[in-house]
N, C-alpha and C positions, 0 to 999 in steps of 0.2 A: 531768245526765249522760246518758248512754250506753252501757252495754254491752248486748249481746244477752242475753236472759233466760237464767237458769241452766238452766231445764228444756230449752230448745232446745239449749243448748251440751252438756248431758249426753247428749241423744239423738244429737247429732252425734258425740260422743266414742264412743258405743257402736256407732253404725252406719256413719258415714261414714269413719272413720279406721282401720278394721280393716286390720291388716297393715302399717301404716306407723308408723315410729318404735318398732319392737318389739325393740330390741336392737341388734345390729351393723348399721349401714347397708350397703346393698348395694354402695355405692361407697366405703366406708371413711371413717374419721374422721381428719382430719389432727392430728398432734401439735402441742402448743404449742411455739413456738420459744423456746428459752432463750437469749436474746440480750441482752446488756447493753452500755451505752455510757457515755461520760463524764458523762452527766447524772445518773446514779444517786447519790443521797446517802444514802438509807435503803434497807434491804432491802425486798423485796416484803412479807414477813411483818410487818415493823415497821409499815409503812404500814397494812396490813390490820388489824393489831391496834389502831392508833390510831383508825381509823375505827370499828371494832367497839365499842371501849370508850367512844368519844365520843358514843354514841347512848343517851340517857337516857329511861327510861319517864316519869319525873317531868316532864322538859321537854316531852315529847310531850303529856302530859296538860295541862300548863299552857298550852301553845300552843292546844290544842283548846278549853279553857275560855274563853280570850279570843276566839278566832275565832267562837265560837257564842254569845257573850254577848248579841248582838242580831241580828235578821234583817239580812241583807246582800245584797239583790237588786242586780243590776248597775245602774249609772247613778245610784244614790242615795247620799246622804251617807255612811252608815256604810261601805259598800263602797268607794267611790271616794276618800274622805278618810281615815277612821280606819284601815281595814285596809291601804290602800296605805302609809300612814305606818308602821304596825306592821311590815309585811313589810320595807319599806325599811330601817327602823331595825335590825331583827333581822339582816339581811344585813350592814349596815355594822358592827354590833357584832361580828359573826363575822369581820370582816376582808375582806369581799368589796367589790369595786368595784360600784357600783349605777347603773343607768340606768332611767328611767321613760319609757315610751312611751305617750302618750295617743292615742286615736282617737275621732273623733266618728262614732257609729254610730246606726242606727235601732233603737230598743228599743220596748217595748210594755208598757202597764200598765192595770190595771182602774181604774174610777172609784171613789175611796175613799168617796164619799158616795152613790153610786148603784150598788149591788152587782149583779153578774150573778145571774140566777136563772132557774129553769124553773117553769112552772105549767101546770095544766090550765085551759084557757079554755072556759067553758061557752057554750051557745048564746045565753044572755042577756048575755054579755060579762063575767061575773064570773071572777076568777082564784081557783082553789081548789087545794089540795095544792101550795102554793108551796114550793120547795126552800129549804134553809137558805143564807143568803148567806155564812156563814163557818163554819169548823169549830169544834166545841165545845171550849172550853178545859178540859182534863182535869187539868192541874196548873199551878202558878203559873209554872213555867219557860217556858210558852208565852204568857203574858199580856203582850204587848208591843204598843204602838200602832204599831210599825213593821211588823207582820205584814201582808203583802199578801194579800187574800182570794183564794180559788181562781179561776184564770182560765187560759186558753190564749193564750199570747203570739201576737200578729199576727192573731188573729181580728178580722174586721171587726165594727163595731157593727151592731146590728140587732134587730128584734123580729118574727122570722118566726113564723107560725102555720101548722100543718099537721097531718095525721094522722101518728102515730108508727109507725115500723117498726123492729123489732129485727134487726140485721145481724151478730150474733155478734162477731167480732174486727175486722170491717171490712176483711178481706183481699180481694184480687182474686177468689179462689175463692168467698168468701162472697157478694159482690155478684153474681157469675155465677149462683150457685145461686138467689138471690132472684129474679133477672130471668128466667132461662131455665127452670129446673126448677119453680120455685114460682109463676112467672107473676105476680109482684107488680110493678106499675108504680111506680117510685120517684120519678118526676117530681113535684115539688111537695110531697114528703114531708119530714119531719124524721126522721132515723135516730138510733138509740141503739146504741152499740157498747161492748163491754167492752175495757178496756186489756189489752195483752199481745200476744205473737206478733210484731207488727211495730211500726215507728215510728209514733207518733200522727199525724204530718203525712201519712204515706202513707194512713192511714185516711181522713183528711179529703179528700185528693185523690181517692180512690176514690169517696167519697160525692158529691163535686161532679161528677165525671164521670158518675155515675149519675143526676144530675138532682135530688139532694136540695137542699133550701133551708136546711138547718141540721143540725148534728150535736152530739149529746150523748155525752160519754165518761164512763165510770164504772169504778170498781175493784171487780170482782166478788169475793166471798169465796173463790171457787174458786182465784184466783190470789194472794190476799193474806192468807188465814187458813187454819187447819187445823181440820177438824171436831173438835168436842168440846174444843177449846182455847179459853182465854180470849183477850181482846184487851187492847191497851194501855189503862190503865197496869198491868194485872196480868200480861200477857204481852207479847211484842214484836210481836204481830200487829195489823193495821190495824183500828181501830174503825170502826163504820158511818158516822160523820160525816167520816172522813178523805177528802180529795179530792186527787188528783194534779195539781199544776200542770205546765206544760210548754209548750214551743214547738211551733207548727204551721207553722213556716217550713221549706220544703223545701230550702233551699240551705245553704251554709257561708259564714260571714263576714258582713260588713255587707250587708244586703239591697239597699242602694242603690248599692253599688260592687262588683258581682261581678267576680272575677278581678283586682281592683286594690285597693290599700290605701286606706282612708278617711282620707287625710291632707288637709292644707289645699288642695292643688291638685287634689283628686279631682273628677272629673265624675260626677254622680249620675243614675241612670236615673229615669224617671218613676214615679209611683205605680202606673200601670196595668201596668207591666212587672215589678213585684215578684213574686217567687215565694212569695206568701202566699195564703191562701184567699180566696175570694169569698163564702163562706157563713159565718154566725156559728157559733162553736164554744164550748162551755163544759164543764168537768168537774163531776162530782157524786160524793158518797160513795154507798156502796151502800144506806144507809138511805133516801136520797132516790130513788135509782134504783128501788128496790122499789115505791115508790108508783105509778110509771108502768108498770113492767113487769108488775106484778100485775094491772093493769086492761086490759092489751092483749087484743084479740080476735084472730080469725084462726086459722090452722092452728097446731098445736103445733110448736114448733121441733124440728129434728132432734136426735137423742139427744146427739151430740157438741157441740151448741149449748147444752145445758142447763148453766147455772152452778150455784152452790150457795146461791142465795137460796131461801127456803122457799116457792117458788111453782112453777107449771108455766110454763115460758118459752114464750110464743107470739110469733108474728111480727108480728101486726097486719095491715093498718093499722087504726088507730082503737081505741077503747075499748069496753068492754062496758057493759051495763045502763044505769044512770042517766046515764052519760057517753057514750052511743052517738053523740050528735050534738056532742060536745065535741072540741076539738083541743088539741094541745100548743102551748104558747107559750114561746119563748125570749126573754129580755131580756138582751142583751149590750151592755155599754157600754165595751168595751176600746178604747183609743186608742193609736196609734203616735206616738212623739216621738223626736227626736234627743237624744242624751245622750253624755257623755264616759265612756269606759271606759279603764282603765289596765293596762298590763303592767309588772310590776316585774322587772327582769333583774339578777341578781347574778352576778358572774363572777370567776374566778381565772385569771389569764393563765398559759398554758403556758410552760415554760422552754426547750423545744427546738422544738416545733411549735406555736407560739402561734396559727397560722392554721388549726388543726384543732380543731373544736368538739365537745365532748361535752355534749349538751344534756339537761337533766333538768327536767321541768315538771309542773305541776298547776294547775288553775284554782282561783280564790278565791271567785267569786260563788256564791250559793245562792238558791233561791226563797224560803226562809225561814231557819231557823237552820242547816240543812245540816251536821249533825254527821258524817254519813257522806259525803254528796255535797255538797261536795267537801272538807270541812274535815279529814277524816281524812288525806287526801293532802297538803293544805296544811300541816298540822301536821308531817308527815314532811319536806316540802320545807324548812321552816325548820330542822328538826333536822339535815338534811343540810348546810345552810349552816354551822351551828355545827361539825359534825364535820369537814368539809373545811377550814374555817378553822383549827380547832385543830391539825389535822395539819400544815398549812403553818407555823403558829407553832412547831411542834416539829421543823422541819427538812425537811419534805417539799417537794420541788420537782416539781410535776406536769409531766409531759412535754407534755401537750396542754392546751388551755384548757377549763375547766369553766364551763358556764353553767347557772344555776338560774333558772327562769322561772315567775313567778306570773302566770297568765293572768287577764284580766278577761272578763266577759260570755260565758263558755262556754255557759251554759244556754240562751241565746237562739239559738244556732247556731254554736258554736265561734268566736265573734267575735274575741277577743283574739289567740289563736294564729294564726288564719287571716290576720288583717290584718298581723300581724308577719311571717309567712312570705311573704305577698304583697309586702310592702314590701322585704324583704331576700332575695328568692328567688334573685337572681343570686349574691349572696354565699354563701348557704346551699348552693346547688347545687355550688359549688366547694370549700367548706370544712367543711360539717357532716359529721360521721362517723356519729353515731347520735343518735336522740331516744328517751329513756326517760320513759315517761308513767305517772302514777298519777292516779286520779280518785275513784271510790268505793273508796278503798284498802282499807278494813276493813269488810267485810260480815259478818264472823264469824270463828270460829277453826277451821273444819273443815279447810281446807287452803289452802296457797299455790296460786296459779294464774297463768298468763300467756297473753297473746296476742302473737303475734310473726310477723314475716316469717321464712321458713325459715332464712336464713343465721345467725340469732342463736340458734337453738334449742340448739346445743351449749353455748354459753357460759352460757345460763340454767341448763341442767342442771348444769354444772360448778360454778357459783356456789352454787346451792341445795344441792348435795352437799357443799359446804365449810363450811356454816354450821349450827350446832347447832339442833336441834328445840326450839321454844319450849314444846311440849306435854309435860309431865312423864310422863303415862301412856304416851305413844308412845315416849319414851326408855326407860322401864322395860321396854317390850315389845321393845326392841332396835332401834327405828327412831330412830337418833340424829341424823339430819339433816332439814332441811326437805324435801329431795328425797325421803327415804324415805317420809314420810307422804303427800306429793303422789303418788308412784308407787302407793302402796297405795290411797288414797282416790279418785283420779281417773286411772286408767290409760287410755291411748289405746285399748287393747283389753282389756276386762274379762275376756275368756276366756283371756288369755295371762298367766301368772304372771310372765313376763319382760318384759312390756310396759313401755315408758317412759311417763312421764306425758303426759296430753293437753295439747296447746297449741293454742289456737283460732286460726283465721285472723282477720285484722283487716279490718273493713269500714269503718265510720264510727261516729260517736257520741261521740267524745272528741277531745282536742287533738292526738293523733298524726295525725289525718286529713290535715291540710294538709301536714305534713312528708312523708308518704308519697305523697300524690296530686299535689303541685305540683312540688317539686324532686326527689322520689325519694330521700328520706333513709330509711335503715334505721330501723325503729321497733319498740318493744316496749311493752306495756301490762301493768302488774303489779297484783295484787290478792290479798287474803286473803278467801276466800269463806265463807259460811255453809253449813250442811248441805244439799248439793244433793239429797239424798234426800227432802227435804220437798216437792219438786215445786212450789215457789212461783215466780211469775213473776220476782220480784226481791225485794229486802228489803222487808218489808211496808209500812213508813211512807214509802216513796219519795216525795220532793217534797211532803210534807205538813207541817203545823205541828208534828207530834209528833216530828220528827227533831231532837231537842235533845241537848245535852251529857248530860243525865240519862239519856236513852235509850241513848246509847253506853255510859255508865258502868254502867248497870243490866243491860243485855241483850246488848251486843255484844262489848265488850272491857274488862271492869271494871278490870283491872290494866295495861292498855295493853301487854300482852305481845306482841300481834300487830302493833300499831303498830311496836314496836321491831324485831320480826323482819323486817317488810317494809322498814323503813328500812335495816336492815343488808344486805338483799339489794340494794337500790338503791345503797347506798354501795359495796359490793364490785363490783357490776356496772359502776358508773361508774368505779371505780378501774381495773378491768381495761382498759376502753377508753381511759382516760387514760394509763396507763403501759405496757401491753403493747407491746413494740416492733413486733411484727406484730399487727395488729388481730385480735381473736378472732372471726373470721367463718368460717363453713363453707359453701362453695358446693356441696359435694357433697350436702348435705341439700336444697338448692334443687332439685337434679336429681331427688332422690327424690320431692319434692312435685310437680314438673312431670310426672313419670311418672304419679303417682297422678291428677292432674287430667286428664291426657290419657286415661287409662283410664276415668275416670268419665264424661267427655264422650262417648267412643265408645260406652260401654255405654248411655247414655241417648238419645243423638241419632244415633249412627253410621249405623244403617240408613237413616234418613230423609235424612241428609246424602249418603250414597252414591247413593240414588235420584235425587238432584238434581245429580249430577255432581261432587261434592266428593271429592277424592282424600285419604283419611285418612293415607296413607303420607307425605304431605308434612309433616304435624304430627309423625308418629312419627320421621321423620328429623331434624327440627329439635330435638326433645327429646333424641334420641340424641346429636346434635352438641353440645348443651349439656352433657350428662352427660360426654362425652369431654373437653371443654374443662375442666370442673371438676376431673376426676381429674388431668389433666396439670398444671393450675395448682397444685393442692395438693401434687403430687409435687415440683414446683419449690420450693414453700415449705419442704417437709420436708428439702430438700437445702441449705437456707440455714443459715449459721452466722455466727460473729463475723468471718469473712473478707469477708463481703459489705459493701460500702460503704453509708453512710447514704443515698446517692442510690438505690441498688438497693432498699433497704428502703422508702424513700419511694415508689418506683415501684410496688412490689407492693401497698402499702397503698392507693395511689390506685386501683389496679384493684379492690380489695375495695370501696372506697367507690363507685366509678363503676358497678358492676354494677346496683345498684338504679335508678340514673338511666336505664339503658338500657331499662327497662320503661316509661318515661314517654312517652306519645304526644304529639306536637306539637299535635294537635287536641283531641280528647276521646274518652272511652270511652262508647259507648252513649247519647250525647246529653246527658250531664251535663258541662258545661264545668268544674266544680269537681273532677272525678275523671278523672285522666289515666293511671292505672297500668293497664297492659294485662293484668296477671296477677291482681291483687287490688283490687277496688273493690266498693262496695255495689251490690246490684241496684237497678234503677230502681223496683222495687215495694216495697222495704224498705231504708231507709237504714242500719238497724242490722245488716243481714246482710253477709256477705262472700261474694262470688261469685268463683270461679276462672274466668278468661277472661270477665270480666263483659260486655264488648261483644258477644262471640259468643253467650253464653248468653242475654242479654236479647233478642238478635235472633231467637232461636229460640222465645221465650216465646209459647205459644198460637198458633203459626204456622199450624196447619191451619185456624184460624178466620178467617184474613185473606183477604178476597175477592180481593186483588191478589197472587196467589201469585208471579208472575214478579218483581215489584219487591221483594217481601219476601225471596225467595231470593237476589236480587242483593245485598241488604244483608247476608245471612248470609255470602255468599262474600267480600264485602269485609272483614267483621269477622274471618273465618277467616284471610284473607291478613295482616291486621294482627297477629294473635296469632303466626302463624308468623314474620313479620318480626321482631317484638320478641324472640322467643326466640333467633333467630339473631344479632340485634344484641347481646343480652346475652352470648351465648357468645363473641363476638368481643372483648369487653372483657377476657376472661380469657386471651387469646392472649399468647404470648411476643412479644418485640420483633422481629417479623419482618414482611415485607411483608404487608399485609392481603389476605385471600382471602375473597371473598363467594360467594354462591350462583351468580353468573355467571362466577366464575373457577375453572375446573376443573383448572388446571395444578398 
C-alpha cells in the first residue's frame, strides 16, 4: 500500500487547510436535481435500503479469514491461482459478469535459501552481529512456509562493504544537512535511514544521488510503538523483530513497459533503463538496527534526528572502540523475474447508460498475510459484489454500469490497475465517470476518512451524513452519523467548531493513481483510521509477518463493525453515481481549492517569482475565470427539471466528467511521464505526497542553489504557463453551448 502517514496528514489538516471547507462555501453548494425518468423501477430509498441491509459483518469476516489464510505475494500460486478463482467465483455467485485480465510484468523476490542480511565485517574478515534473516514467529498463525523473508523489491543483488552513516529519514533536506552543514562525505558509504515521512524509493534515490553504495531501512520505535506500551502479541505495536517489506521502484506499472500495457505485443525497455535502484537495499527490524546504530561514532545526531531506541543516535561514519576498523556489510540476493499477475473485473451492465462506468476497486496481493493491507478492502469489495447483485435480483435496474475491480500486484508499484488503465485508457477517457478506491481500508475505529479530488467532496459529506454511526458511544453522545464523528475527530480546522471534516489531497501510493493521472478520471480513496493522536507513522505492523487475521480480530476491528460501515459508505456512494440522473459533482468546490492553492503558492514563492518577471495576476485571473464558470454552470444545473430532455441531461453530465480530463497534460508534469495531472500529482521528491501545481512547485524546489539561474527560471515560467493554461482549459469545459472563447478572443 500506500497512503501518506497519518501524522503528516494530521499536521496538514491542522495547518494547511485552515479556512477551507469550514461551512458554507464561498461560491455556494448546488442542490441535488430531483429528476426521474422511465428507467426507475425502485425508489431511491428502496435501493439504498437493499444495499445497506445486504452488507453482513459475518460475510466480511469470512472473506477476510479466507483471504489471509496463507501469504499471497503477487506472481505466486496462492495469489494468482487460488485467490483469483475465489474472487471470480464470488463475483459470479453474486450474479456479476466476470472478466480476467492477465499481464506479464517484472516482479522481484528474495532468494529463499540464501537470505538477505547485514553484518559488521571485522578487519580480519569475520562477520559479527549478523542480522536476523527472518522475523520471529510469535504465534502459530504466522508459521507458514509461504512467508517471504523481509526484502525490498527491485533492489539489485550485491555485497557492498563500507562505513555506516545515519541519515535520519533519508529526505532531501536530511542529505543536504549531512553533506553541507555536517561536512560528511557520503561517497562509498552505506547509509541507514528510518522508515517514515516519505516513500521508501525516494529515500533510496536520494542515497544513490549522494554517492552511497548501499542503504539499510529500519522501523524506528518512534514511528511504530508508543513509550511504556507493550508490543505484539500483547499490544498492537511492532515488535523489535518486525521488518517492513516494500518496493523501491520509482515508477507506476510494469517497470519494463512504462506508459504502455504489458500485453503480448508490448515492447520492453532494457534493464539499464529501468527506474530501479543501482545500490543494494534491505530492511531491518529495530532490534537489529540498534546493534549497528549503538556502535556508530561521529557527531551526535541533531535533536530531531533522535529516535526512540535506548541509545544516543550518532551520525558516523564508522564504529567505535573494538570495531573502529570494521565496516558494515550488506548481503542482498534479491532477483527480478517476469511473472503473471491478474485483474479480476466483475460488472453489472447499466440499463440506460451502459457506456458510463462507475468503477470500484481494491488490490488483492499482499507482502505476507495482509489482513489490513489490502485484505480489509478486498473483503469489502467481495461484499459489495454480493450486495449489488442482491439488489439487482430484487428488481433494481442500475442506470449506469458498475465495475468491481480486484487488482493484482499493487504492492510492487500499482501494477494491475496501471496496466489495465494503460490498456483501456482511450475507452476510460470517454466512458469512466468515477473511480472509488479502498486499500488499507480498516486501520482502526477512530473515524472515517477520505482523500478526494475537490469535485467529489460534497457527495462524500452527504453520503456519510446519511449513514448511521457504527460507534455506540458516539451515538449516545448525540453524534448519530458517520459524518458527525468524522467532523468532531478530524476537522479541517480544529479551531473552528463549524469546520467540516478534513479531506486530504491525493498524490500517489494506491490504485487511484493511474485513473487520475492518465485519463483524468475523478477519484476518491476511502478508509477507517486508527487514533491519529497516537502520532504513529502508520499502523504498526505494516508489511510485516504479524499482519494476520488474528491481528485484525484482536486489535483492529474485532466485530467487523468498521468493515461494515465502510462497505456501506462505498455502496451508497457507488449507488449515487450509478443512479443520480445528474452526477453528484460540485465544481464550485474545485474553485475554492484552486483559490487556496493559488494563495499558498503566492505566499511561499510570490516575491521570488515577481523578481523574475512572472505576472501573478495571470494566475489570479485564470482562477477567477474558473470560479465564474463553475458558478454559472451550477446555476444552469439548478434550473433544470423534468422538462429537460435526456440529451440535455447527458450533455451536462459529460461536462462534469470531462472537467478532470482538462487538467491532463499531453506531455508530463515535472518530468515524470506517469503523472500528467496539472493540479494534483506527487512531488518528484516524495511519491506519497500530493502537491498542488506539481510541475510548477517542483521547478521552484531549492531554486536558489541552482548555478544555472537563467535556465532554471525559464523552466519555472514554462510550468507557470502550463498551470494557467490548464485552469483556463478546464473552465471552458463548463461553458454553455456557445461559440468557444479563449484568452485570445476578447469579443
